[in-house]
All heavy atoms as TSV, in Angstrom:
chain	resi	resn	atom	element	x	y	z
A	1	MET	N	N	-33.631	28.931	1.251
A	1	MET	CA	C	-33.113	27.784	0.504
A	1	MET	C	C	-31.607	27.641	0.716
A	1	MET	O	O	-31.080	26.552	0.683
A	1	MET	CB	C	-33.449	27.974	-0.999
A	1	MET	CG	C	-33.088	26.806	-1.859
A	1	MET	SD	S	-34.255	25.448	-1.563
A	1	MET	CE	C	-33.609	24.245	-2.667
A	2	GLY	N	N	-30.934	28.742	0.962
A	2	GLY	CA	C	-29.490	28.709	1.134
A	2	GLY	C	C	-29.072	27.871	2.317
A	2	GLY	O	O	-28.118	27.122	2.252
A	3	SER	N	N	-29.812	27.968	3.442
A	3	SER	CA	C	-29.439	27.200	4.626
A	3	SER	C	C	-29.708	25.715	4.422
A	3	SER	O	O	-29.001	24.878	4.966
A	3	SER	CB	C	-30.194	27.713	5.857
A	3	SER	OG	O	-31.586	27.505	5.688
A	4	GLY	N	N	-30.726	25.360	3.638
A	4	GLY	CA	C	-31.027	23.950	3.356
A	4	GLY	C	C	-29.901	23.281	2.585
A	4	GLY	O	O	-29.502	22.168	2.903
A	5	SER	N	N	-29.380	23.962	1.590
A	5	SER	CA	C	-28.281	23.380	0.812
A	5	SER	C	C	-27.002	23.341	1.638
A	5	SER	O	O	-26.160	22.475	1.443
A	5	SER	CB	C	-28.071	24.162	-0.485
A	5	SER	OG	O	-27.689	25.488	-0.188
A	6	ASN	N	N	-26.875	24.278	2.592
A	6	ASN	CA	C	-25.705	24.277	3.461
A	6	ASN	C	C	-25.712	23.034	4.355
A	6	ASN	O	O	-24.672	22.419	4.577
A	6	ASN	CB	C	-25.705	25.551	4.320
A	6	ASN	CG	C	-24.385	25.742	5.050
A	6	ASN	OD1	O	-23.380	25.152	4.688
A	6	ASN	ND2	N	-24.406	26.552	6.088
A	7	ILE	N	N	-26.890	22.644	4.858
A	7	ILE	CA	C	-27.003	21.438	5.680
A	7	ILE	C	C	-26.643	20.196	4.854
A	7	ILE	O	O	-25.925	19.310	5.320
A	7	ILE	CB	C	-28.436	21.314	6.256
A	7	ILE	CG1	C	-28.648	22.421	7.302
A	7	ILE	CG2	C	-28.645	19.946	6.880
A	7	ILE	CD1	C	-30.075	22.533	7.773
A	8	VAL	N	N	-27.111	20.160	3.617
A	8	VAL	CA	C	-26.785	19.036	2.730
A	8	VAL	C	C	-25.283	18.958	2.515
A	8	VAL	O	O	-24.686	17.874	2.557
A	8	VAL	CB	C	-27.546	19.173	1.389
A	8	VAL	CG1	C	-27.052	18.139	0.391
A	8	VAL	CG2	C	-29.039	19.042	1.615
A	9	THR	N	N	-24.655	20.114	2.319
A	9	THR	CA	C	-23.201	20.145	2.116
A	9	THR	C	C	-22.473	19.646	3.356
A	9	THR	O	O	-21.517	18.870	3.260
A	9	THR	CB	C	-22.735	21.578	1.778
A	9	THR	OG1	O	-23.452	22.023	0.632
A	9	THR	CG2	C	-21.261	21.630	1.485
A	10	GLN	N	N	-22.946	20.074	4.534
A	10	GLN	CA	C	-22.314	19.617	5.779
A	10	GLN	C	C	-22.469	18.113	5.956
A	10	GLN	O	O	-21.511	17.423	6.340
A	10	GLN	CB	C	-22.934	20.343	6.981
A	10	GLN	CG	C	-22.504	21.787	7.092
A	10	GLN	CD	C	-23.182	22.490	8.250
A	10	GLN	OE1	O	-24.111	21.962	8.841
A	10	GLN	NE2	N	-22.716	23.684	8.567
A	11	LEU	N	N	-23.646	17.591	5.669
A	11	LEU	CA	C	-23.861	16.145	5.781
A	11	LEU	C	C	-22.993	15.378	4.789
A	11	LEU	O	O	-22.436	14.337	5.122
A	11	LEU	CB	C	-25.345	15.807	5.560
A	11	LEU	CG	C	-26.297	16.196	6.683
A	11	LEU	CD1	C	-27.735	15.934	6.256
A	11	LEU	CD2	C	-25.965	15.436	7.955
A	12	ALA	N	N	-22.884	15.897	3.575
A	12	ALA	CA	C	-22.062	15.242	2.557
A	12	ALA	C	C	-20.603	15.201	2.997
A	12	ALA	O	O	-19.911	14.192	2.825
A	12	ALA	CB	C	-22.203	15.963	1.222
A	13	ARG	N	N	-20.126	16.298	3.590
A	13	ARG	CA	C	-18.737	16.311	4.070
A	13	ARG	C	C	-18.553	15.341	5.222
A	13	ARG	O	O	-17.573	14.596	5.275
A	13	ARG	CB	C	-18.359	17.721	4.526
A	13	ARG	CG	C	-18.106	18.664	3.385
A	13	ARG	CD	C	-17.614	20.000	3.883
A	13	ARG	NE	N	-17.492	20.942	2.786
A	13	ARG	CZ	C	-17.535	22.251	2.914
A	13	ARG	NH1	N	-17.715	22.786	4.100
A	13	ARG	NH2	N	-17.404	23.024	1.871
A	14	LYS	N	N	-19.506	15.359	6.162
A	14	LYS	CA	C	-19.398	14.509	7.344
A	14	LYS	C	C	-19.443	13.031	6.965
A	14	LYS	O	O	-18.570	12.259	7.350
A	14	LYS	CB	C	-20.545	14.836	8.300
A	14	LYS	CG	C	-20.498	14.067	9.599
A	14	LYS	CD	C	-21.637	14.499	10.496
A	14	LYS	CE	C	-21.657	13.715	11.793
A	14	LYS	NZ	N	-22.784	14.099	12.640
A	15	TYR	N	N	-20.447	12.633	6.211
A	15	TYR	CA	C	-20.590	11.222	5.879
A	15	TYR	C	C	-19.719	10.804	4.705
A	15	TYR	O	O	-19.473	9.620	4.518
A	15	TYR	CB	C	-22.064	10.874	5.645
A	15	TYR	CG	C	-22.844	10.979	6.936
A	15	TYR	CD1	C	-23.735	12.010	7.154
A	15	TYR	CD2	C	-22.633	10.061	7.953
A	15	TYR	CE1	C	-24.425	12.116	8.353
A	15	TYR	CE2	C	-23.314	10.150	9.153
A	15	TYR	CZ	C	-24.210	11.183	9.350
A	15	TYR	OH	O	-24.871	11.286	10.529
A	16	GLY	N	N	-19.245	11.774	3.932
A	16	GLY	CA	C	-18.295	11.463	2.860
A	16	GLY	C	C	-17.027	10.856	3.444
A	16	GLY	O	O	-16.503	9.869	2.938
A	17	ALA	N	N	-16.560	11.448	4.555
A	17	ALA	CA	C	-15.365	10.930	5.222
A	17	ALA	C	C	-15.636	9.544	5.802
A	17	ALA	O	O	-14.792	8.650	5.737
A	17	ALA	CB	C	-14.913	11.893	6.308
A	18	VAL	N	N	-16.837	9.356	6.350
A	18	VAL	CA	C	-17.200	8.067	6.953
A	18	VAL	C	C	-17.221	6.972	5.896
A	18	VAL	O	O	-16.906	5.821	6.186
A	18	VAL	CB	C	-18.579	8.192	7.655
A	18	VAL	CG1	C	-19.115	6.833	8.057
A	18	VAL	CG2	C	-18.462	9.096	8.869
A	19	ILE	N	N	-17.569	7.317	4.688
A	19	ILE	CA	C	-17.609	6.332	3.601
A	19	ILE	C	C	-16.253	6.221	2.910
A	19	ILE	O	O	-15.783	5.140	2.602
A	19	ILE	CB	C	-18.708	6.713	2.574
A	19	ILE	CG1	C	-20.081	6.582	3.234
A	19	ILE	CG2	C	-18.625	5.855	1.324
A	19	ILE	CD1	C	-21.201	7.196	2.437
A	20	PHE	N	N	-15.593	7.368	2.697
A	20	PHE	CA	C	-14.362	7.405	1.914
A	20	PHE	C	C	-13.208	6.663	2.597
A	20	PHE	O	O	-12.567	5.812	1.985
A	20	PHE	CB	C	-13.967	8.860	1.654
A	20	PHE	CG	C	-12.669	9.027	0.922
A	20	PHE	CD1	C	-12.586	8.755	-0.432
A	20	PHE	CD2	C	-11.533	9.437	1.596
A	20	PHE	CE1	C	-11.389	8.903	-1.109
A	20	PHE	CE2	C	-10.334	9.584	0.927
A	20	PHE	CZ	C	-10.265	9.320	-0.424
A	21	PHE	N	N	-12.940	6.972	3.858
A	21	PHE	CA	C	-11.772	6.396	4.518
A	21	PHE	C	C	-11.856	4.881	4.696
A	21	PHE	O	O	-10.894	4.179	4.390
A	21	PHE	CB	C	-11.486	7.117	5.844
A	21	PHE	CG	C	-10.947	8.499	5.648
A	21	PHE	CD1	C	-11.681	9.600	6.028
A	21	PHE	CD2	C	-9.709	8.704	5.049
A	21	PHE	CE1	C	-11.194	10.880	5.825
A	21	PHE	CE2	C	-9.209	9.979	4.842
A	21	PHE	CZ	C	-9.958	11.067	5.239
A	22	PRO	N	N	-12.988	4.329	5.165
A	22	PRO	CA	C	-13.048	2.861	5.231
A	22	PRO	C	C	-12.923	2.202	3.865
A	22	PRO	O	O	-12.320	1.135	3.745
A	22	PRO	CB	C	-14.433	2.590	5.836
A	22	PRO	CG	C	-14.788	3.826	6.548
A	22	PRO	CD	C	-14.154	4.938	5.785
A	23	THR	N	N	-13.485	2.831	2.839
A	23	THR	CA	C	-13.388	2.271	1.488
A	23	THR	C	C	-11.935	2.210	1.040
A	23	THR	O	O	-11.469	1.196	0.506
A	23	THR	CB	C	-14.221	3.106	0.501
A	23	THR	OG1	O	-15.568	3.148	0.968
A	23	THR	CG2	C	-14.183	2.520	-0.888
A	24	VAL	N	N	-11.200	3.291	1.277
A	24	VAL	CA	C	-9.780	3.322	0.907
A	24	VAL	C	C	-8.994	2.308	1.734
A	24	VAL	O	O	-8.139	1.589	1.204
A	24	VAL	CB	C	-9.210	4.749	1.092
A	24	VAL	CG1	C	-7.694	4.758	0.959
A	24	VAL	CG2	C	-9.833	5.691	0.083
A	25	ALA	N	N	-9.300	2.226	3.026
A	25	ALA	CA	C	-8.586	1.285	3.900
A	25	ALA	C	C	-8.827	-0.157	3.454
A	25	ALA	O	O	-7.883	-0.931	3.304
A	25	ALA	CB	C	-9.025	1.482	5.346
A	26	VAL	N	N	-10.086	-0.508	3.231
A	26	VAL	CA	C	-10.416	-1.868	2.804
A	26	VAL	C	C	-9.793	-2.162	1.441
A	26	VAL	O	O	-9.261	-3.241	1.215
A	26	VAL	CB	C	-11.952	-2.074	2.777
A	26	VAL	CG1	C	-12.322	-3.359	2.058
A	26	VAL	CG2	C	-12.496	-2.083	4.191
A	27	GLY	N	N	-9.832	-1.188	0.549
A	27	GLY	CA	C	-9.239	-1.375	-0.780
A	27	GLY	C	C	-7.751	-1.626	-0.713
A	27	GLY	O	O	-7.233	-2.524	-1.388
A	28	SER	N	N	-7.045	-0.872	0.128
A	28	SER	CA	C	-5.604	-1.069	0.206
A	28	SER	C	C	-5.252	-2.363	0.940
A	28	SER	O	O	-4.280	-3.028	0.585
A	28	SER	CB	C	-4.909	0.132	0.861
A	28	SER	OG	O	-5.528	0.465	2.068
A	29	ILE	N	N	-6.049	-2.744	1.939
A	29	ILE	CA	C	-5.818	-4.020	2.612
A	29	ILE	C	C	-6.015	-5.174	1.625
A	29	ILE	O	O	-5.218	-6.106	1.568
A	29	ILE	CB	C	-6.754	-4.174	3.828
A	29	ILE	CG1	C	-6.302	-3.229	4.949
A	29	ILE	CG2	C	-6.770	-5.617	4.327
A	29	ILE	CD1	C	-7.299	-3.106	6.070
A	30	TYR	N	N	-7.080	-5.096	0.827
A	30	TYR	CA	C	-7.336	-6.155	-0.156
A	30	TYR	C	C	-6.219	-6.222	-1.194
A	30	TYR	O	O	-5.774	-7.311	-1.557
A	30	TYR	CB	C	-8.681	-5.938	-0.851
A	30	TYR	CG	C	-8.912	-6.945	-1.947
A	30	TYR	CD1	C	-9.276	-8.249	-1.641
A	30	TYR	CD2	C	-8.714	-6.611	-3.285
A	30	TYR	CE1	C	-9.451	-9.194	-2.639
A	30	TYR	CE2	C	-8.893	-7.550	-4.281
A	30	TYR	CZ	C	-9.260	-8.832	-3.953
A	30	TYR	OH	O	-9.419	-9.757	-4.941
A	31	ALA	N	N	-5.767	-5.055	-1.664
A	31	ALA	CA	C	-4.696	-5.039	-2.662
A	31	ALA	C	C	-3.426	-5.671	-2.097
A	31	ALA	O	O	-2.754	-6.452	-2.772
A	31	ALA	CB	C	-4.420	-3.601	-3.110
A	32	ASP	N	N	-3.105	-5.363	-0.840
A	32	ASP	CA	C	-1.918	-5.926	-0.208
A	32	ASP	C	C	-2.075	-7.429	-0.011
A	32	ASP	O	O	-1.147	-8.199	-0.277
A	32	ASP	CB	C	-1.679	-5.239	1.139
A	32	ASP	CG	C	-0.423	-5.746	1.815
A	32	ASP	OD1	O	0.650	-5.689	1.178
A	32	ASP	OD2	O	-0.507	-6.215	2.952
A	33	TRP	N	N	-3.259	-7.868	0.430
A	33	TRP	CA	C	-3.525	-9.289	0.628
A	33	TRP	C	C	-3.409	-10.052	-0.688
A	33	TRP	O	O	-2.807	-11.115	-0.756
A	33	TRP	CB	C	-4.926	-9.455	1.233
A	33	TRP	CG	C	-5.360	-10.876	1.336
A	33	TRP	CD1	C	-4.965	-11.800	2.269
A	33	TRP	CD2	C	-6.269	-11.556	0.465
A	33	TRP	NE1	N	-5.586	-12.998	2.038
A	33	TRP	CE2	C	-6.396	-12.886	0.937
A	33	TRP	CE3	C	-6.995	-11.166	-0.661
A	33	TRP	CZ2	C	-7.216	-13.816	0.310
A	33	TRP	CZ3	C	-7.806	-12.095	-1.279
A	33	TRP	CH2	C	-7.911	-13.398	-0.792
A	34	SER	N	N	-3.980	-9.470	-1.732
A	34	SER	CA	C	-3.948	-10.109	-3.043
A	34	SER	C	C	-2.507	-10.217	-3.555
A	34	SER	O	O	-2.094	-11.248	-4.082
A	34	SER	CB	C	-4.810	-9.308	-4.015
A	34	SER	OG	O	-4.763	-9.850	-5.302
A	35	HIS	N	N	-1.741	-9.145	-3.380
A	35	HIS	CA	C	-0.347	-9.142	-3.820
A	35	HIS	C	C	0.468	-10.166	-3.036
A	35	HIS	O	O	1.283	-10.900	-3.606
A	35	HIS	CB	C	0.241	-7.740	-3.639
A	35	HIS	CG	C	1.673	-7.648	-4.026
A	35	HIS	ND1	N	2.697	-7.760	-3.117
A	35	HIS	CD2	C	2.259	-7.472	-5.231
A	35	HIS	CE1	C	3.850	-7.656	-3.750
A	35	HIS	NE2	N	3.626	-7.485	-5.026
A	36	THR	N	N	0.235	-10.243	-1.717
A	36	THR	CA	C	0.954	-11.203	-0.880
A	36	THR	C	C	0.629	-12.629	-1.282
A	36	THR	O	O	1.516	-13.486	-1.340
A	36	THR	CB	C	0.594	-10.978	0.604
A	36	THR	OG1	O	0.920	-9.632	0.953
A	36	THR	CG2	C	1.351	-11.935	1.505
A	37	ARG	N	N	-0.637	-12.899	-1.575
A	37	ARG	CA	C	-1.055	-14.238	-1.998
A	37	ARG	C	C	-0.364	-14.636	-3.300
A	37	ARG	O	O	0.128	-15.748	-3.441
A	37	ARG	CB	C	-2.577	-14.242	-2.167
A	37	ARG	CG	C	-3.193	-15.587	-1.940
A	37	ARG	CD	C	-4.678	-15.510	-2.017
A	37	ARG	NE	N	-5.059	-15.448	-3.424
A	37	ARG	CZ	C	-6.290	-15.283	-3.876
A	37	ARG	NH1	N	-7.269	-15.107	-3.038
A	37	ARG	NH2	N	-6.555	-15.270	-5.154
A	38	GLN	N	N	-0.313	-13.690	-4.225
A	38	GLN	CA	C	0.342	-13.951	-5.510
A	38	GLN	C	C	1.837	-14.193	-5.301
A	38	GLN	O	O	2.423	-15.096	-5.895
A	38	GLN	CB	C	0.113	-12.764	-6.440
A	38	GLN	CG	C	0.660	-12.964	-7.832
A	38	GLN	CD	C	0.418	-11.752	-8.713
A	38	GLN	OE1	O	-0.044	-10.716	-8.248
A	38	GLN	NE2	N	0.733	-11.865	-9.982
A	39	TRP	N	N	2.473	-13.399	-4.431
A	39	TRP	CA	C	3.900	-13.534	-4.154
A	39	TRP	C	C	4.189	-14.891	-3.520
A	39	TRP	O	O	5.151	-15.570	-3.892
A	39	TRP	CB	C	4.352	-12.397	-3.238
A	39	TRP	CG	C	5.802	-12.470	-2.878
A	39	TRP	CD1	C	6.859	-12.057	-3.618
A	39	TRP	CD2	C	6.350	-13.024	-1.675
A	39	TRP	NE1	N	8.030	-12.309	-2.953
A	39	TRP	CE2	C	7.741	-12.896	-1.758
A	39	TRP	CE3	C	5.789	-13.599	-0.539
A	39	TRP	CZ2	C	8.583	-13.331	-0.745
A	39	TRP	CZ3	C	6.636	-14.029	0.463
A	39	TRP	CH2	C	8.015	-13.895	0.357
A	40	LYS	N	N	3.349	-15.309	-2.568
A	40	LYS	CA	C	3.546	-16.612	-1.920
A	40	LYS	C	C	3.422	-17.749	-2.929
A	40	LYS	O	O	4.169	-18.725	-2.866
A	40	LYS	CB	C	2.527	-16.811	-0.794
A	40	LYS	CG	C	2.847	-16.028	0.453
A	40	LYS	CD	C	1.836	-16.314	1.542
A	40	LYS	CE	C	2.180	-15.602	2.813
A	40	LYS	NZ	N	1.199	-15.861	3.878
A	41	ARG	N	N	2.473	-17.615	-3.851
A	41	ARG	CA	C	2.305	-18.642	-4.876
A	41	ARG	C	C	3.559	-18.727	-5.748
A	41	ARG	O	O	4.022	-19.814	-6.075
A	41	ARG	CB	C	1.071	-18.313	-5.731
A	41	ARG	CG	C	0.648	-19.477	-6.608
A	41	ARG	CD	C	-0.583	-19.154	-7.441
A	41	ARG	NE	N	-1.718	-18.754	-6.613
A	41	ARG	CZ	C	-2.448	-17.655	-6.815
A	41	ARG	NH1	N	-2.175	-16.841	-7.814
A	41	ARG	NH2	N	-3.468	-17.375	-6.040
A	42	GLN	N	N	4.121	-17.587	-6.108
A	42	GLN	CA	C	5.350	-17.578	-6.914
A	42	GLN	C	C	6.501	-18.220	-6.141
A	42	GLN	O	O	7.291	-18.974	-6.713
A	42	GLN	CB	C	5.729	-16.144	-7.286
A	42	GLN	CG	C	4.848	-15.542	-8.355
A	42	GLN	CD	C	5.200	-14.086	-8.625
A	42	GLN	OE1	O	5.892	-13.449	-7.831
A	42	GLN	NE2	N	4.715	-13.564	-9.732
A	43	GLN	N	N	6.592	-17.912	-4.838
A	43	GLN	CA	C	7.662	-18.492	-4.033
A	43	GLN	C	C	7.527	-20.009	-3.950
A	43	GLN	O	O	8.526	-20.726	-4.014
A	43	GLN	CB	C	7.657	-17.880	-2.618
A	43	GLN	CG	C	7.969	-16.401	-2.580
A	43	GLN	CD	C	9.302	-16.062	-3.200
A	43	GLN	OE1	O	10.318	-16.659	-2.861
A	43	GLN	NE2	N	9.304	-15.118	-4.120
A	44	GLN	N	N	6.288	-20.481	-3.830
A	44	GLN	CA	C	6.054	-21.923	-3.800
A	44	GLN	C	C	6.487	-22.572	-5.106
A	44	GLN	O	O	7.116	-23.631	-5.109
A	44	GLN	CB	C	4.563	-22.204	-3.577
A	44	GLN	CG	C	4.188	-22.442	-2.149
A	44	GLN	CD	C	2.732	-22.858	-2.036
A	44	GLN	OE1	O	1.909	-22.515	-2.885
A	44	GLN	NE2	N	2.400	-23.568	-0.983
A	45	GLN	N	N	6.145	-21.932	-6.227
A	45	GLN	CA	C	6.518	-22.481	-7.528
A	45	GLN	C	C	8.028	-22.500	-7.692
A	45	GLN	O	O	8.591	-23.469	-8.212
A	45	GLN	CB	C	5.863	-21.667	-8.645
A	45	GLN	CG	C	4.368	-21.892	-8.747
A	45	GLN	CD	C	3.716	-20.972	-9.755
A	45	GLN	OE1	O	4.326	-20.003	-10.217
A	45	GLN	NE2	N	2.468	-21.243	-10.070
A	46	LEU	N	N	8.693	-21.436	-7.244
A	46	LEU	CA	C	10.155	-21.406	-7.339
A	46	LEU	C	C	10.778	-22.498	-6.479
A	46	LEU	O	O	11.709	-23.180	-6.903
A	46	LEU	CB	C	10.679	-20.034	-6.900
A	46	LEU	CG	C	10.425	-18.876	-7.859
A	46	LEU	CD1	C	10.837	-17.564	-7.206
A	46	LEU	CD2	C	11.176	-19.079	-9.156
A	47	ALA	N	N	10.269	-22.680	-5.274
A	47	ALA	CA	C	10.797	-23.712	-4.384
A	47	ALA	C	C	10.547	-25.094	-4.966
A	47	ALA	O	O	11.419	-25.972	-4.902
A	47	ALA	CB	C	10.159	-23.584	-3.002
A	48	HIS	N	N	9.390	-25.280	-5.544
A	48	HIS	CA	C	9.048	-26.576	-6.141
A	48	HIS	C	C	9.956	-26.885	-7.330
A	48	HIS	O	O	10.477	-27.996	-7.458
A	48	HIS	CB	C	7.578	-26.578	-6.577
A	48	HIS	CG	C	7.101	-27.904	-7.065
A	48	HIS	ND1	N	6.968	-28.991	-6.227
A	48	HIS	CD2	C	6.725	-28.327	-8.296
A	48	HIS	CE1	C	6.535	-30.015	-6.928
A	48	HIS	NE2	N	6.369	-29.641	-8.187
A	49	SER	N	N	10.184	-25.894	-8.190
A	49	SER	CA	C	11.036	-26.143	-9.349
A	49	SER	C	C	12.493	-26.345	-8.911
A	49	SER	O	O	13.204	-27.153	-9.515
A	49	SER	CB	C	10.929	-24.998	-10.372
A	49	SER	OG	O	11.381	-23.789	-9.811
A	50	ALA	N	N	12.922	-25.659	-7.878
A	50	ALA	CA	C	14.287	-25.862	-7.374
A	50	ALA	C	C	14.423	-27.259	-6.771
A	50	ALA	O	O	15.460	-27.916	-6.932
A	50	ALA	CB	C	14.606	-24.798	-6.307
A	51	GLN	N	N	13.368	-27.730	-6.122
A	51	GLN	CA	C	13.370	-29.073	-5.546
A	51	GLN	C	C	13.448	-30.132	-6.653
A	51	GLN	O	O	14.187	-31.107	-6.537
A	51	GLN	CB	C	12.116	-29.262	-4.707
A	51	GLN	CG	C	12.097	-30.509	-3.868
A	51	GLN	CD	C	10.816	-30.632	-3.066
A	51	GLN	OE1	O	9.790	-30.088	-3.468
A	51	GLN	NE2	N	10.883	-31.294	-1.923
A	52	LEU	N	N	12.695	-29.891	-7.742
A	52	LEU	CA	C	12.730	-30.844	-8.857
A	52	LEU	C	C	14.108	-30.878	-9.501
A	52	LEU	O	O	14.603	-31.928	-9.882
A	52	LEU	CB	C	11.667	-30.461	-9.898
A	52	LEU	CG	C	10.208	-30.686	-9.492
A	52	LEU	CD1	C	9.281	-30.171	-10.586
A	52	LEU	CD2	C	9.954	-32.151	-9.221
A	53	LYS	N	N	14.747	-29.712	-9.631
A	53	LYS	CA	C	16.084	-29.654	-10.220
A	53	LYS	C	C	17.088	-30.380	-9.363
A	53	LYS	O	O	17.990	-31.047	-9.874
A	53	LYS	CB	C	16.515	-28.195	-10.418
A	53	LYS	CG	C	15.820	-27.506	-11.565
A	53	LYS	CD	C	16.287	-26.053	-11.683
A	53	LYS	CE	C	15.506	-25.316	-12.755
A	53	LYS	NZ	N	15.833	-23.892	-12.802
A	54	SER	N	N	16.973	-30.239	-8.040
A	54	SER	CA	C	17.944	-30.881	-7.156
A	54	SER	C	C	17.762	-32.389	-7.118
A	54	SER	O	O	18.699	-33.130	-6.841
A	54	SER	CB	C	17.822	-30.311	-5.738
A	54	SER	OG	O	16.595	-30.665	-5.165
A	55	GLN	N	N	16.563	-32.884	-7.434
A	55	GLN	CA	C	16.301	-34.327	-7.445
A	55	GLN	C	C	16.858	-34.988	-8.703
A	55	GLN	O	O	17.261	-36.140	-8.667
A	55	GLN	CB	C	14.815	-34.606	-7.329
A	55	GLN	CG	C	14.238	-34.342	-5.946
A	55	GLN	CD	C	12.734	-34.544	-5.912
A	55	GLN	OE1	O	12.117	-34.782	-6.933
A	55	GLN	NE2	N	12.160	-34.420	-4.732
A	56	SER	N	N	16.875	-34.248	-9.797
A	56	SER	CA	C	17.289	-34.876	-11.063
A	56	SER	C	C	18.793	-34.867	-11.248
A	56	SER	O	O	19.536	-34.290	-10.545
A	56	SER	CB	C	16.636	-34.170	-12.237
A	56	SER	OG	O	16.950	-32.802	-12.234
């Protein structure tokens, strides 16, 4: 039974990395994309309000 659980442990380590790293990569890419989108929206609002101020 000891060797059977050892194989399970090896598979968990091997495929754990295959699942873990892409998940972290995709998560951080999404977080950066989301933050950039929010930042661009704020910049647009600031530019728009500055444009309105300069017109009045």
